[in-house]
N, C-alpha and C positions, 0 to 999 in steps of 0.2 A: 740468498736466492734458492729457489726450489730446485730439487734434483731433476724434476721433470722438464725444466727449462733446457737442460743439456741432454735429455734422453734421446737415444738413437731411435730412428723410425722403426716401427714394428716390422719384423721380418715376414715377408710374404713369399713363401716358397714357389708359388706359381709364377710370380713375376721374376724371381731370381732364376728360375729354370729358363724362361724365355730369354733373359739377358745373357745367361751363360751360353745358351745355344747360339745366340746371335754373335757373340764374341768368338766362339769356336769355329763358326762358319768362315770367318775371315782368315783363319790359319791355313796356310798352304799345306797340301798333303792330305788333309782330312776331308772325307766326303760325308755329308749328312745322310743319315738313314732314318728310319721311322722313330726309333727310341734313342738314338745316339749318333755315334760317328764311327766310320771305318777308315782304315789305312790300307791301301792296296788290296781291297776286297776282304780284309779281316776286321771283324768288329773289335774296336779297342776302347770305346767309351759308351756306357749306357747311362742315361739320365732319367730320373723319375721323381715324383713327389709322393711321399707316404708319411702318414702320421705327423703332418705339420712340418716336415723338413724335406729338404732336397737331398736325394740320394744319388751319389755318383759312383759308378762301378768303373774302375780303370784297370786295364791289363798291365801286368808288370812288364811283359814283352809280347809283341804281336806273335801269335802262333795259331796252329789249327785247334789246339786244346789249351787255351791260355789260362793262366792263374790270375784271378781277379782280386782286386783290392777294393773294399767298400769304404766310402767316405760319406758320413752323414753331416749335413750342413744345417745348422740352426741359426746362423747369423750371416750377415753380409761378409764379414771378415773371413769366415770359413769358406764361403763360396769363392772369394778372391784367392785364398790359399789353394783351393782345388784347381782353379784356373791357372795359377802360376805353376803348379805341379804338372798339369797337362802340357803346358808349353815346354817345360824342361824335358819331360819324357818324349814328346814329339821330336824335339831337337836331337835327343839321344837316339831315338829310333831311326831318324833320317840319316844320322851319321853312321850308324851300324850297317845300314843297307847300301851305302854308297862306297 
């Protein structure tokens, strides 16, 4: 059989961005902003599309001057990994503040 029979669908960063934003809106604690999401008034996630990939900037800890980590996603699996990482960090941030 041809390898193209089992080929993954082409990665479309614009569609992946919309899907990721939709799933993050469902998480409690996060508030959607223009380019990303905030937690208690502090920007914690920024999402964009550049050069054919989805770029996610995630803070290590919510702060007035946060340290950002950049993740570039070129596949659906990488987007899912970013989504899972955001869920882990959000749970940790919520535990730290309670």
